[in-house]
Backbone of each chain as ProteinMPNN parsed JSONL, in Angstrom:
{"seq_chain_A": "MSDLKYELKKQIIEELNLEDIQPEDIEDDAPLFGDGLGLDSIDALELVVLMEKYYGVKITDEETGKKVLASINAMSEFILEQKEKNK", "coords_chain_A": {"N_chain_A": [[3.002, 40.812, 39.506], [4.077, 41.324, 36.174], [2.119, 42.49, 33.362], [2.923, 41.451, 30.912], [4.42, 39.15, 31.567], [2.417, 37.648, 32.803], [0.635, 37.315, 30.692], [2.268, 35.804, 28.978], [2.485, 33.422, 30.418], [-0.195, 32.571, 30.412], [-0.519, 32.178, 27.684], [1.359, 30.165, 27.135], [0.289, 28.04, 28.615], [-2.094, 27.697, 27.246], [-1.322, 27.225, 24.537], [0.275, 24.927, 24.767], [-1.465, 23.293, 25.891], [-1.6, 22.711, 28.683], [-2.839, 21.01, 31.125], [-4.525, 21.544, 34.25], [-2.776, 23.463, 35.198], [-2.175, 26.678, 36.375], [-1.637, 30.18, 35.606], [-0.504, 31.322, 37.881], [0.892, 29.261, 38.999], [3.288, 29.089, 37.76], [6.552, 29.981, 38.208], [8.344, 33.043, 37.819], [11.136, 32.915, 37.424], [11.672, 30.237, 37.222], [12.922, 27.248, 35.652], [11.698, 26.46, 32.405], [11.953, 24.13, 31.105], [12.675, 20.616, 31.612], [13.274, 20.084, 34.979], [11.705, 22.206, 35.956], [8.925, 23.497, 34.718], [8.62, 21.275, 33.272], [8.651, 20.931, 30.513], [9.552, 19.567, 27.264], [12.212, 19.265, 24.779], [10.949, 19.255, 22.344], [8.648, 20.654, 22.769], [9.62, 23.154, 22.71], [9.503, 24.087, 20.156], [6.86, 24.909, 19.827], [6.812, 27.047, 21.521], [8.472, 28.77, 20.185], [6.859, 29.336, 17.986], [4.779, 30.597, 19.341], [6.062, 32.916, 20.308], [6.559, 34.287, 17.943], [3.995, 34.526, 16.862], [2.467, 36.02, 18.753], [4.124, 38.114, 19.509], [5.728, 38.892, 17.447], [8.362, 38.147, 17.374], [11.278, 36.567, 16.324], [12.837, 33.39, 16.598], [15.543, 31.739, 15.53], [17.568, 29.9, 15.787], [18.964, 27.139, 17.668], [20.614, 27.756, 19.8], [20.013, 30.406, 20.545], [17.369, 29.909, 21.163], [17.597, 28.226, 23.442], [18.555, 30.015, 25.317], [16.679, 32.114, 25.358], [14.255, 30.84, 25.861], [14.448, 29.897, 28.375], [13.211, 30.667, 30.791], [10.307, 32.358, 32.15], [11.053, 34.948, 32.791], [13.313, 35.249, 31.109], [12.119, 35.047, 28.605], [10.373, 37.266, 28.569], [12.197, 39.359, 28.859], [13.617, 39.168, 26.46], [11.612, 39.724, 24.573], [11.036, 42.392, 25.237], [13.527, 43.574, 24.745], [13.731, 43.173, 21.969], [11.609, 44.684, 21.076], [12.454, 47.197, 21.798], [14.704, 47.45, 20.182], [13.479, 47.603, 17.696], [12.24, 50.017, 17.664]], "CA_chain_A": [[3.419, 40.185, 38.261], [3.808, 42.245, 35.057], [1.113, 41.999, 32.429], [3.591, 40.661, 29.875], [4.733, 37.817, 32.105], [1.158, 36.941, 33.024], [0.151, 36.944, 29.362], [3.101, 34.694, 28.495], [2.088, 32.191, 31.141], [-1.498, 32.146, 29.909], [-0.342, 31.695, 26.309], [2.059, 28.87, 27.178], [-0.68, 27.029, 29.104], [-3.08, 27.46, 26.189], [-0.708, 26.643, 23.33], [0.777, 23.581, 25.035], [-2.56, 22.514, 26.465], [-1.143, 22.222, 29.976], [-4.015, 20.881, 31.992], [-4.351, 21.657, 35.696], [-1.77, 24.462, 35.579], [-2.629, 28.067, 36.304], [-0.5, 31.102, 35.449], [0.1, 31.571, 39.2], [1.731, 28.117, 39.366], [4.59, 29.166, 37.062], [7.435, 31.015, 38.782], [8.985, 33.852, 36.768], [12.525, 32.523, 37.154], [11.813, 28.766, 37.216], [13.165, 26.723, 34.3], [10.486, 25.941, 31.734], [12.242, 22.776, 30.637], [13.26, 19.722, 32.604], [12.731, 20.027, 36.332], [10.76, 23.266, 36.252], [7.568, 23.247, 34.24], [8.601, 19.923, 32.725], [8.526, 20.889, 29.051], [10.691, 18.909, 26.63], [12.8, 20.057, 23.701], [10.019, 19.365, 21.208], [7.726, 21.727, 23.134], [10.278, 24.44, 22.411], [9.042, 24.508, 18.845], [5.589, 25.647, 19.978], [7.125, 28.343, 22.16], [9.016, 29.607, 19.086], [5.695, 29.807, 17.239], [4.076, 31.529, 20.227], [6.813, 34.183, 20.362], [6.369, 34.979, 16.678], [2.57, 34.789, 16.671], [1.933, 37.062, 19.643], [5.026, 39.26, 19.759], [6.502, 39.197, 16.237], [9.79, 37.913, 17.68], [11.709, 35.328, 15.688], [13.97, 32.647, 17.154], [15.861, 30.911, 14.37], [18.561, 28.853, 16.048], [18.787, 26.441, 18.93], [21.367, 28.442, 20.856], [19.156, 31.527, 20.993], [16.187, 29.311, 21.775], [17.932, 27.748, 24.789], [18.713, 31.175, 26.213], [15.447, 32.917, 25.423], [13.113, 30.081, 26.365], [14.862, 29.285, 29.648], [12.247, 30.974, 31.847], [9.391, 33.49, 31.809], [11.858, 36.175, 32.837], [14.138, 35.339, 29.892], [11.246, 35.304, 27.455], [9.879, 38.655, 28.587], [13.327, 40.264, 28.599], [13.924, 39.122, 25.031], [10.529, 40.435, 23.867], [11.207, 43.839, 25.462], [14.745, 43.951, 23.997], [13.451, 43.209, 20.534], [10.697, 45.838, 20.86], [13.306, 48.386, 21.926], [15.528, 47.484, 18.957], [12.666, 47.922, 16.522], [11.622, 51.341, 17.814]], "C_chain_A": [[3.096, 41.124, 37.084], [2.799, 41.606, 34.12], [1.74, 41.076, 31.385], [3.866, 39.238, 30.369], [3.469, 36.987, 32.321], [0.588, 36.452, 31.695], [0.93, 35.759, 28.811], [2.697, 33.386, 29.147], [0.768, 31.665, 30.618], [-1.365, 31.544, 28.515], [0.36, 30.34, 26.264], [1.09, 27.757, 27.602], [-1.661, 26.67, 27.987], [-2.461, 26.731, 25.0], [-0.231, 25.206, 23.563], [-0.268, 22.703, 25.741], [-2.169, 21.886, 27.811], [-2.328, 22.191, 30.953], [-3.62, 21.012, 33.46], [-3.22, 22.597, 36.113], [-2.356, 25.844, 35.38], [-1.425, 28.986, 36.162], [0.246, 31.322, 36.786], [1.037, 30.433, 39.624], [3.132, 28.196, 38.742], [5.408, 30.336, 37.639], [8.137, 31.754, 37.631], [10.385, 33.356, 36.415], [12.735, 31.015, 37.147], [12.088, 28.294, 35.797], [11.88, 26.17, 33.682], [10.693, 24.485, 31.317], [12.838, 21.93, 31.763], [12.544, 19.795, 33.929], [11.657, 21.074, 36.625], [9.345, 22.907, 35.829], [7.46, 21.866, 33.57], [8.42, 19.839, 31.214], [9.721, 20.114, 28.485], [11.115, 19.712, 25.391], [11.832, 20.206, 22.517], [8.966, 20.459, 21.494], [8.301, 23.092, 22.758], [9.784, 24.998, 21.072], [7.753, 25.332, 18.939], [5.797, 26.992, 20.67], [7.698, 29.308, 21.113], [7.861, 30.184, 18.279], [4.918, 30.849, 18.043], [4.752, 32.9, 20.22], [6.602, 35.002, 19.072], [4.912, 35.428, 16.5], [2.084, 35.977, 17.502], [2.821, 38.305, 19.735], [5.884, 39.627, 18.547], [7.995, 38.994, 16.436], [10.217, 36.561, 17.124], [12.901, 34.702, 16.418], [14.355, 31.637, 16.07], [16.91, 29.834, 14.642], [18.421, 28.332, 17.479], [19.473, 27.166, 20.094], [20.586, 29.599, 21.424], [17.943, 30.973, 21.725], [16.454, 28.871, 23.201], [17.97, 28.909, 25.777], [17.377, 31.872, 26.449], [14.296, 32.151, 26.076], [13.415, 29.421, 27.711], [13.834, 29.498, 30.754], [11.313, 32.085, 31.364], [10.174, 34.798, 31.818], [12.668, 36.352, 31.554], [13.296, 35.653, 28.663], [10.797, 36.764, 27.414], [10.996, 39.653, 28.326], [13.647, 40.315, 27.109], [12.872, 39.881, 24.221], [10.728, 41.945, 24.004], [12.438, 44.374, 24.735], [14.465, 44.137, 22.516], [12.545, 44.392, 20.203], [11.513, 47.129, 20.86], [14.147, 48.571, 20.665], [14.76, 47.974, 17.743], [11.974, 49.255, 16.618], [12.101, 52.296, 16.756]], "O_chain_A": [[1.989, 41.655, 36.997], [2.635, 40.387, 34.075], [1.163, 40.051, 31.021], [3.582, 38.259, 29.68], [3.448, 35.784, 32.058], [0.12, 35.319, 31.588], [0.352, 34.828, 28.251], [2.584, 32.359, 28.477], [0.614, 30.463, 30.401], [-2.003, 30.541, 28.195], [0.007, 29.475, 25.463], [1.079, 26.674, 27.017], [-2.014, 25.505, 27.802], [-3.01, 25.741, 24.515], [-0.322, 24.366, 22.667], [-0.007, 21.563, 26.125], [-2.38, 20.695, 28.042], [-2.737, 23.209, 31.511], [-2.517, 20.636, 33.855], [-2.754, 22.538, 37.251], [-2.956, 26.14, 34.347], [-0.316, 28.622, 36.552], [1.466, 31.485, 36.807], [1.878, 30.617, 40.504], [4.041, 27.468, 39.141], [5.011, 31.499, 37.565], [8.476, 31.158, 36.608], [10.777, 33.373, 35.248], [13.876, 30.558, 37.072], [11.561, 28.861, 34.84], [11.088, 25.504, 34.347], [9.74, 23.716, 31.193], [13.417, 22.444, 32.72], [11.332, 19.589, 33.996], [10.787, 20.842, 37.463], [8.659, 22.124, 36.486], [6.363, 21.36, 33.334], [8.072, 18.78, 30.693], [10.765, 20.011, 29.129], [10.473, 20.691, 25.011], [11.904, 21.187, 21.777], [8.463, 21.101, 20.573], [7.567, 24.051, 22.521], [9.666, 26.209, 20.888], [7.58, 26.32, 18.226], [5.057, 27.947, 20.437], [7.437, 30.51, 21.156], [7.867, 31.364, 17.928], [4.458, 31.853, 17.499], [4.077, 33.926, 20.133], [6.485, 36.227, 19.106], [4.635, 36.542, 16.055], [1.367, 36.84, 16.995], [2.339, 39.405, 20.004], [6.676, 40.567, 18.61], [8.805, 39.605, 15.739], [9.6, 35.537, 17.415], [13.845, 35.393, 16.802], [13.554, 30.764, 15.735], [17.116, 28.949, 13.81], [17.852, 28.98, 18.357], [18.971, 27.181, 21.218], [20.5, 29.763, 22.641], [17.538, 31.491, 22.765], [15.632, 29.111, 24.085], [17.491, 28.808, 26.907], [17.001, 32.174, 27.582], [13.462, 32.743, 26.761], [12.717, 28.497, 28.129], [13.609, 28.603, 31.57], [11.518, 32.668, 30.299], [9.978, 35.653, 30.954], [12.715, 37.439, 30.98], [13.705, 36.424, 27.794], [10.836, 37.411, 26.368], [10.788, 40.668, 27.661], [13.918, 41.385, 26.563], [13.213, 40.603, 23.284], [10.609, 42.688, 23.029], [12.416, 45.473, 24.181], [14.894, 45.11, 21.895], [12.705, 45.027, 19.161], [11.297, 48.025, 20.043], [14.288, 49.679, 20.148], [15.302, 48.663, 16.879], [11.188, 49.602, 15.736], [11.683, 53.453, 16.734]]}, "seq_chain_B": "MIIPKEKIEDFIPQRPPFIMIDNLIEASAETFRSDFRILPGNIFLENDLLREFALIENIAQTSSAGLASSGLFFGKQKADGYLGGVSKLKLYELPKVNETIYTIVNLVARLENMFLLKGVNYCEDRKLMECEIKLVGI", "coords_chain_B": {"N_chain_B": [[4.062, 16.052, -11.26], [5.739, 15.6, -8.229], [6.998, 13.518, -6.717], [6.616, 10.298, -7.829], [4.551, 7.422, -7.103], [6.095, 5.091, -7.391], [8.602, 5.874, -6.621], [8.481, 6.75, -4.06], [9.456, 5.46, -1.799], [12.08, 6.095, -1.738], [12.232, 8.447, -0.406], [10.99, 8.456, 2.072], [11.095, 6.876, 5.332], [9.409, 4.722, 5.89], [8.113, 1.436, 5.116], [6.299, -0.906, 2.978], [3.85, -2.842, 4.775], [3.209, -0.292, 5.621], [3.171, 2.101, 4.319], [1.5, 5.046, 3.682], [0.922, 6.806, 1.674], [0.653, 7.803, -1.711], [1.429, 9.399, -4.198], [3.547, 12.25, -4.165], [2.384, 15.279, -4.89], [2.809, 17.975, -4.913], [5.321, 20.215, -3.876], [6.17, 22.922, -2.519], [7.992, 25.658, -1.045], [6.765, 25.818, 1.483], [4.5, 24.265, 1.455], [3.03, 21.105, 1.06], [1.639, 18.558, -0.939], [-0.271, 15.567, -1.295], [-1.48, 12.386, -2.655], [-3.513, 9.488, -1.992], [-4.641, 6.306, -2.53], [-6.996, 4.209, -1.094], [-6.574, 0.989, -0.797], [-8.152, -2.283, -0.983], [-7.251, -4.488, 1.612], [-5.495, -2.885, 2.905], [-3.743, -2.469, 5.897], [-4.772, -0.933, 7.904], [-7.483, -0.826, 7.722], [-10.796, -1.016, 8.945], [-13.81, -2.494, 9.179], [-14.174, -1.663, 6.555], [-13.438, 1.008, 6.686], [-10.908, 3.475, 6.825], [-8.721, 3.692, 9.487], [-8.214, 6.21, 12.07], [-5.512, 6.563, 12.852], [-4.113, 5.96, 10.604], [-4.652, 8.112, 9.017], [-3.286, 10.104, 10.36], [-0.719, 9.11, 10.036], [-0.56, 9.337, 7.282], [-0.469, 12.123, 7.002], [1.939, 12.596, 8.316], [3.743, 11.187, 6.674], [3.411, 12.534, 4.267], [4.457, 14.951, 5.054], [7.142, 14.232, 5.596], [8.04, 13.34, 3.07], [7.653, 15.693, 1.617], [9.335, 17.538, 2.925], [11.813, 16.311, 2.525], [11.999, 16.213, -0.292], [12.056, 18.882, -0.848], [14.477, 19.658, -0.025], [14.686, 20.527, 2.525], [15.299, 18.95, 4.605], [17.854, 18.973, 5.822], [19.207, 18.71, 3.456], [19.221, 16.042, 2.971], [18.144, 13.178, 1.125], [16.374, 11.298, 2.081], [13.953, 11.412, 4.623], [14.77, 10.723, 7.565], [13.641, 10.164, 10.829], [11.553, 10.966, 13.632], [8.136, 10.945, 14.807], [7.329, 13.477, 16.806], [5.174, 14.429, 18.201], [1.6, 14.868, 18.328], [-0.937, 17.173, 17.89], [-3.801, 19.326, 18.525], [-5.789, 17.947, 17.187], [-8.467, 17.186, 15.017], [-11.067, 15.12, 14.194], [-13.104, 14.424, 11.514], [-14.298, 12.638, 9.757], [-14.077, 9.246, 8.634], [-12.41, 7.816, 5.857], [-13.496, 5.626, 3.139], [-12.756, 2.274, 1.929], [-11.224, 1.999, -1.255], [-11.557, 4.666, -1.821], [-10.012, 7.838, -2.597], [-7.659, 9.765, -0.909], [-6.732, 13.159, -0.363], [-4.11, 15.212, 0.6], [-3.0, 18.047, 2.381], [-0.264, 19.761, 3.558], [1.13, 22.187, 5.641], [4.103, 23.894, 6.402], [4.677, 25.109, 9.495], [6.541, 26.034, 11.377], [10.073, 26.003, 12.084], [12.752, 24.728, 13.953], [15.981, 24.292, 14.057], [16.49, 20.919, 13.94], [13.844, 20.311, 14.236], [10.469, 20.245, 13.272], [7.395, 21.905, 12.889], [4.276, 21.123, 11.728], [1.232, 21.623, 9.909], [-1.463, 19.666, 9.04], [-4.003, 18.597, 6.741], [-6.412, 16.266, 5.713], [-8.381, 15.343, 2.882], [-11.317, 13.989, 1.281], [-12.508, 13.983, -1.784], [-14.566, 16.723, -1.527], [-14.797, 16.625, 1.15], [-13.76, 17.192, 4.44], [-11.489, 15.268, 6.298], [-9.664, 14.909, 8.472], [-7.783, 17.045, 10.665], [-4.704, 18.193, 11.939], [-1.882, 19.074, 14.019], [1.525, 18.297, 13.683], [4.647, 17.292, 15.113], [7.736, 16.876, 13.783], [10.795, 15.267, 14.187], [14.012, 15.388, 13.115], [16.644, 13.028, 12.511]], "CA_chain_B": [[4.175, 15.28, -10.039], [7.08, 15.749, -7.667], [7.518, 12.147, -6.488], [5.587, 9.301, -8.136], [4.399, 6.306, -6.154], [7.168, 4.108, -7.539], [9.846, 6.405, -6.069], [8.248, 7.374, -2.757], [10.272, 4.8, -0.772], [13.416, 6.733, -1.706], [12.139, 9.702, 0.337], [10.458, 8.259, 3.434], [11.672, 5.668, 5.935], [8.443, 3.622, 6.044], [8.062, 0.395, 4.083], [4.989, -1.606, 2.988], [2.508, -2.299, 4.444], [2.959, 0.925, 6.432], [3.2, 3.31, 3.516], [0.15, 5.604, 3.607], [0.965, 7.912, 0.695], [1.018, 7.317, -3.058], [2.247, 10.379, -4.94], [3.69, 13.627, -3.678], [2.008, 15.997, -6.116], [3.325, 19.341, -4.866], [6.216, 20.518, -2.757], [6.779, 24.241, -2.579], [8.813, 25.887, 0.157], [6.072, 25.624, 2.748], [3.273, 23.501, 1.293], [3.207, 19.811, 0.427], [0.356, 17.884, -1.212], [-0.108, 14.169, -1.725], [-2.709, 11.603, -2.77], [-3.389, 8.111, -1.506], [-5.834, 5.494, -2.75], [-7.129, 3.18, -0.039], [-6.822, -0.293, -1.458], [-8.572, -3.393, -0.118], [-6.062, -5.128, 2.127], [-4.764, -1.943, 3.762], [-3.773, -3.056, 7.247], [-5.477, -0.057, 8.853], [-8.926, -0.818, 7.449], [-11.662, -1.724, 9.895], [-15.177, -2.385, 8.613], [-14.034, -0.905, 5.294], [-13.077, 2.401, 6.939], [-9.494, 3.652, 7.191], [-8.685, 4.194, 10.882], [-7.674, 7.564, 12.243], [-4.048, 6.653, 12.949], [-3.602, 5.934, 9.225], [-4.736, 9.503, 8.503], [-2.138, 10.814, 10.977], [0.461, 8.599, 9.331], [-0.587, 9.936, 5.949], [-0.004, 13.505, 7.143], [3.358, 12.532, 8.668], [4.529, 10.76, 5.514], [3.377, 13.65, 3.313], [5.42, 15.938, 5.59], [8.506, 13.715, 5.403], [8.376, 13.35, 1.639], [7.727, 17.077, 1.186], [10.563, 18.149, 3.478], [12.979, 15.705, 1.882], [12.11, 16.596, -1.707], [12.336, 20.314, -0.93], [15.831, 19.915, 0.463], [14.632, 21.163, 3.853], [15.718, 17.989, 5.6], [19.339, 19.048, 5.871], [19.733, 18.29, 2.174], [19.153, 14.572, 2.797], [17.03, 12.773, 0.282], [15.375, 10.556, 2.879], [13.675, 12.1, 5.889], [14.787, 9.843, 8.747], [13.326, 10.893, 12.041], [10.395, 10.385, 14.327], [6.994, 11.817, 15.084], [7.538, 13.904, 18.188], [3.919, 14.76, 18.86], [0.42, 15.201, 17.51], [-1.79, 18.03, 18.704], [-4.893, 20.063, 17.873], [-6.383, 16.995, 16.219], [-9.925, 17.127, 14.871], [-11.458, 14.081, 13.254], [-14.433, 14.709, 10.999], [-14.879, 11.501, 9.039], [-13.105, 8.254, 8.152], [-12.667, 7.475, 4.463], [-13.812, 4.2, 2.884], [-11.904, 1.542, 1.014], [-11.301, 2.381, -2.66], [-11.61, 6.121, -1.987], [-8.673, 8.464, -2.66], [-7.578, 10.939, -0.051], [-5.79, 14.213, -0.768], [-3.583, 15.783, 1.844], [-2.245, 19.289, 2.275], [0.517, 20.019, 4.771], [1.874, 23.45, 5.65], [5.169, 24.014, 7.378], [4.353, 26.254, 10.366], [7.77, 26.553, 12.001], [11.202, 25.082, 12.139], [13.839, 25.098, 14.849], [17.037, 23.305, 13.816], [16.023, 19.644, 13.369], [12.448, 20.068, 14.607], [9.518, 20.886, 12.353], [5.989, 21.919, 13.259], [3.518, 21.138, 10.465], [-0.232, 21.491, 10.051], [-1.937, 18.871, 7.919], [-5.432, 18.328, 6.592], [-6.702, 15.37, 4.576], [-9.709, 15.463, 2.281], [-11.766, 13.009, 0.302], [-13.309, 14.91, -2.61], [-14.623, 18.009, -0.827], [-15.05, 16.375, 2.567], [-12.581, 17.213, 5.284], [-11.442, 14.053, 7.099], [-8.952, 15.148, 9.742], [-6.733, 18.058, 10.682], [-3.901, 18.136, 13.159], [-0.493, 19.542, 13.943], [2.493, 17.266, 14.095], [6.041, 17.714, 15.265], [8.677, 15.889, 13.267], [12.179, 15.505, 14.636], [14.96, 14.732, 12.217], [17.846, 12.446, 13.138]], "C_chain_B": [[5.613, 15.358, -9.51], [7.727, 14.393, -7.405], [6.405, 11.149, -6.822], [5.641, 8.147, -7.142], [5.579, 5.342, -6.193], [8.466, 4.559, -6.854], [9.711, 6.84, -4.596], [9.111, 6.739, -1.655], [11.678, 5.379, -0.687], [13.427, 7.948, -0.78], [11.607, 9.583, 1.759], [11.011, 6.957, 4.018], [10.715, 4.486, 6.017], [8.516, 2.655, 4.839], [6.708, -0.298, 4.109], [4.945, -2.624, 4.12], [2.182, -0.993, 5.163], [3.011, 2.216, 5.628], [1.766, 3.813, 3.284], [0.141, 6.852, 2.711], [1.301, 7.294, -0.652], [1.99, 8.324, -3.703], [2.384, 11.688, -4.163], [3.473, 14.507, -4.886], [2.426, 17.458, -6.091], [4.259, 19.469, -3.682], [6.85, 21.865, -3.007], [7.522, 24.454, -1.273], [8.079, 25.542, 1.448], [4.799, 24.788, 2.638], [3.547, 22.22, 0.536], [1.822, 19.177, 0.218], [0.606, 16.48, -1.695], [-1.493, 13.557, -2.0], [-2.441, 10.183, -2.301], [-4.711, 7.377, -1.728], [-5.855, 4.37, -1.727], [-7.535, 1.87, -0.689], [-7.341, -1.336, -0.483], [-7.299, -4.095, 0.385], [-5.186, -4.177, 2.926], [-4.884, -2.393, 5.207], [-4.509, -2.174, 8.257], [-6.973, 0.09, 8.553], [-9.662, -1.563, 8.553], [-13.09, -1.469, 9.456], [-15.182, -1.473, 7.381], [-13.768, 0.583, 5.48], [-11.6, 2.47, 7.326], [-9.423, 4.322, 8.557], [-7.913, 5.505, 10.981], [-6.149, 7.626, 12.285], [-3.402, 6.549, 11.571], [-3.645, 7.346, 8.612], [-3.607, 10.35, 9.089], [-0.856, 10.403, 10.253], [0.584, 9.2, 7.937], [-0.061, 11.381, 5.993], [1.516, 13.517, 7.46], [4.211, 12.158, 7.461], [4.521, 11.815, 4.412], [4.405, 14.705, 3.735], [6.852, 15.495, 5.301], [8.928, 13.802, 3.937], [8.545, 14.799, 1.138], [9.009, 17.77, 1.668], [11.808, 17.622, 2.756], [13.113, 16.209, 0.436], [12.39, 18.077, -1.88], [13.729, 20.665, -0.461], [15.866, 20.527, 1.839], [15.141, 20.215, 4.949], [17.231, 17.882, 5.57], [19.956, 18.57, 4.567], [19.7, 16.795, 1.956], [17.984, 14.237, 1.91], [15.953, 12.071, 1.102], [15.219, 11.207, 4.247], [13.618, 11.103, 7.038], [14.514, 10.673, 9.998], [12.164, 10.221, 12.743], [9.339, 11.456, 14.563], [7.047, 12.201, 16.557], [6.253, 14.245, 18.918], [2.834, 15.074, 17.884], [-0.478, 16.057, 18.403], [-2.866, 18.683, 17.843], [-5.603, 19.199, 16.835], [-7.903, 17.109, 16.227], [-10.245, 16.083, 13.82], [-12.888, 14.344, 12.825], [-15.109, 13.458, 10.427], [-13.771, 10.525, 8.664], [-13.426, 7.901, 6.712], [-12.869, 5.965, 4.271], [-12.8, 3.59, 1.933], [-12.255, 1.962, -0.432], [-11.495, 3.884, -2.878], [-10.153, 6.645, -2.043], [-8.673, 9.686, -1.761], [-6.484, 11.895, -0.561], [-5.366, 14.966, 0.5], [-2.772, 17.037, 1.572], [-1.551, 19.526, 3.61], [1.248, 21.358, 4.617], [2.933, 23.449, 6.739], [4.921, 25.288, 8.195], [5.614, 26.878, 10.921], [8.842, 25.496, 11.973], [12.198, 25.616, 13.161], [14.883, 23.997, 14.732], [16.432, 22.04, 13.197], [14.573, 19.331, 13.718], [11.522, 20.882, 13.709], [8.113, 20.799, 12.935], [5.181, 22.076, 11.964], [2.036, 20.993, 10.737], [-0.745, 20.765, 8.819], [-3.445, 18.696, 7.923], [-5.589, 17.291, 5.487], [-8.195, 15.463, 4.203], [-10.028, 14.231, 1.455], [-12.824, 13.757, -0.517], [-13.365, 16.24, -1.838], [-14.808, 17.85, 0.68], [-13.753, 16.393, 3.357], [-12.618, 15.977, 6.185], [-10.83, 14.3, 8.473], [-8.04, 16.342, 9.581], [-5.971, 17.916, 11.98], [-2.565, 18.84, 12.935], [0.408, 18.419, 14.375], [3.863, 17.913, 14.249], [6.93, 16.594, 14.781], [10.079, 16.259, 13.745], [13.1, 14.708, 13.739], [16.142, 14.159, 12.978], [18.948, 12.271, 12.1]], "O_chain_B": [[6.572, 15.198, -10.264], [8.86, 14.146, -7.816], [5.362, 11.15, -6.169], [6.635, 7.936, -6.447], [6.012, 4.836, -5.157], [9.326, 3.735, -6.544], [10.689, 7.244, -3.967], [9.459, 7.41, -0.683], [12.383, 5.184, 0.303], [14.494, 8.432, -0.405], [11.758, 10.505, 2.561], [11.357, 6.041, 3.273], [11.16, 3.353, 6.198], [8.919, 3.018, 3.734], [6.03, -0.29, 5.137], [5.978, -3.233, 4.396], [1.013, -0.631, 5.298], [2.907, 3.305, 6.193], [0.926, 3.086, 2.754], [-0.569, 7.821, 2.981], [2.122, 6.381, -0.741], [3.202, 8.11, -3.738], [1.415, 12.165, -3.571], [4.28, 14.494, -5.816], [2.405, 18.121, -7.128], [4.016, 18.901, -2.617], [7.915, 21.966, -3.616], [7.665, 23.524, -0.479], [8.682, 25.037, 2.395], [4.089, 24.619, 3.63], [4.211, 22.23, -0.501], [0.954, 19.253, 1.087], [1.569, 16.221, -2.416], [-2.525, 14.121, -1.635], [-1.296, 9.739, -2.224], [-5.752, 7.762, -1.197], [-4.861, 3.672, -1.524], [-8.687, 1.676, -1.077], [-7.021, -1.292, 0.705], [-6.358, -4.267, -0.389], [-4.228, -4.613, 3.564], [-5.982, -2.668, 5.692], [-4.832, -2.631, 9.354], [-7.637, 0.996, 9.054], [-9.21, -2.603, 9.031], [-13.518, -0.318, 9.378], [-16.068, -0.637, 7.202], [-13.865, 1.346, 4.519], [-11.106, 1.621, 8.068], [-9.996, 5.392, 8.762], [-7.097, 5.854, 10.127], [-5.548, 8.597, 11.824], [-2.271, 6.997, 11.383], [-2.792, 7.717, 7.806], [-3.041, 11.204, 8.406], [-0.023, 11.241, 9.907], [1.677, 9.526, 7.475], [0.7, 11.798, 5.12], [2.264, 14.341, 6.935], [5.275, 12.738, 7.245], [5.512, 11.974, 3.699], [5.119, 15.271, 2.908], [7.671, 16.28, 4.822], [10.019, 14.27, 3.612], [9.444, 15.097, 0.352], [9.668, 18.487, 0.915], [12.723, 18.376, 2.425], [14.202, 16.584, 0.0], [12.896, 18.5, -2.919], [14.125, 21.83, -0.492], [16.91, 20.992, 2.296], [15.382, 20.637, 6.08], [17.794, 16.816, 5.318], [21.086, 18.082, 4.553], [20.096, 16.31, 0.896], [16.958, 14.916, 1.93], [14.761, 12.234, 0.842], [16.195, 11.511, 4.933], [12.533, 10.684, 7.442], [15.089, 11.744, 10.19], [11.839, 9.063, 12.482], [9.595, 12.66, 14.526], [6.841, 11.368, 17.439], [6.251, 14.339, 20.145], [3.091, 15.493, 16.755], [-0.745, 15.694, 19.548], [-2.845, 18.606, 16.615], [-5.965, 19.664, 15.754], [-8.54, 17.126, 17.28], [-9.755, 16.15, 12.693], [-13.782, 14.473, 13.662], [-16.311, 13.248, 10.587], [-12.643, 10.942, 8.403], [-14.592, 7.704, 6.372], [-12.476, 5.151, 5.106], [-12.083, 4.297, 1.225], [-13.409, 2.235, -0.763], [-11.59, 4.324, -4.023], [-9.215, 5.983, -1.599], [-9.563, 10.533, -1.836], [-5.464, 11.475, -1.107], [-6.193, 15.3, 1.349], [-1.961, 17.08, 0.648], [-2.186, 19.494, 4.664], [1.894, 21.619, 3.602], [2.67, 23.043, 7.871], [4.95, 26.397, 7.661], [5.753, 28.101, 10.939], [8.586, 24.298, 11.858], [12.451, 26.819, 13.222], [14.691, 22.896, 15.247], [15.923, 22.074, 12.077], [14.12, 18.204, 13.519], [11.771, 22.055, 13.43], [7.694, 19.745, 13.415], [5.374, 23.028, 11.208], [1.633, 20.319, 11.684], [-0.496, 21.189, 7.69], [-4.079, 18.653, 8.978], [-4.968, 17.417, 4.432], [-9.087, 15.627, 5.035], [-9.135, 13.523, 0.991], [-13.888, 14.114, -0.01], [-12.322, 16.818, -1.529], [-14.958, 18.839, 1.398], [-12.783, 15.718, 3.012], [-13.657, 15.668, 6.769], [-11.408, 13.943, 9.5], [-7.572, 16.623, 8.478], [-6.545, 17.556, 13.008], [-2.184, 19.151, 11.806], [0.103, 17.68, 15.31], [4.186, 18.919, 13.617], [6.884, 15.484, 15.311], [10.481, 17.422, 13.704], [12.972, 13.489, 13.626], [16.59, 14.733, 13.97], [20.036, 11.798, 12.429]]}, "name": "protein", "num_of_chains": 2, "seq": "MSDLKYELKKQIIEELNLEDIQPEDIEDDAPLFGDGLGLDSIDALELVVLMEKYYGVKITDEETGKKVLASINAMSEFILEQKEKNKMIIPKEKIEDFIPQRPPFIMIDNLIEASAETFRSDFRILPGNIFLENDLLREFALIENIAQTSSAGLASSGLFFGKQKADGYLGGVSKLKLYELPKVNETIYTIVNLVARLENMFLLKGVNYCEDRKLMECEIKLVGI"}
């Protein structure tokens, strides 16, 4: 597991106060919302804050949010893309 | 004063006896401040102390009034919506009847119709409660 993905999992667990879940329990490609991790649309707001707080990445509209916050893989890809753009 | 007590019902959906804010005294782009005097007869008093859920309600109503008066609530004057969640709550003290509480709310983030806000209420220099709330507009 890459460091970035592991860090993301730890940060999601901490920010959303997900009790009894370990980073290892979250699959990289599993959906974070609904059937996967079970987050709801209101939790998305805290993931938006997390992305900006830890990675300086802004998500300003729902459409981007749906795509970027779909899974750990999608989140990490977006962070890396944004870092590359800002080089 | 941004919204006086007499006009506050034009900006929030709650009605007496559930109104837990008097005046909205500041509403900049990201910070809202209000005051609220705890009168005898407040339905959330218990043993002359205002219960914790009234403090949460006070933060939520300060948020609603602030968002509405700042035009952040989709330009609507009244902030209709619901409280989607309360987190990171710390309770320090409950205020007493006849005391006045002052509340400061900061807008932390927004995603479309969802708002994450951090609120703190004080009585004089004493911190009463702090928490984060998620408001969802409808």
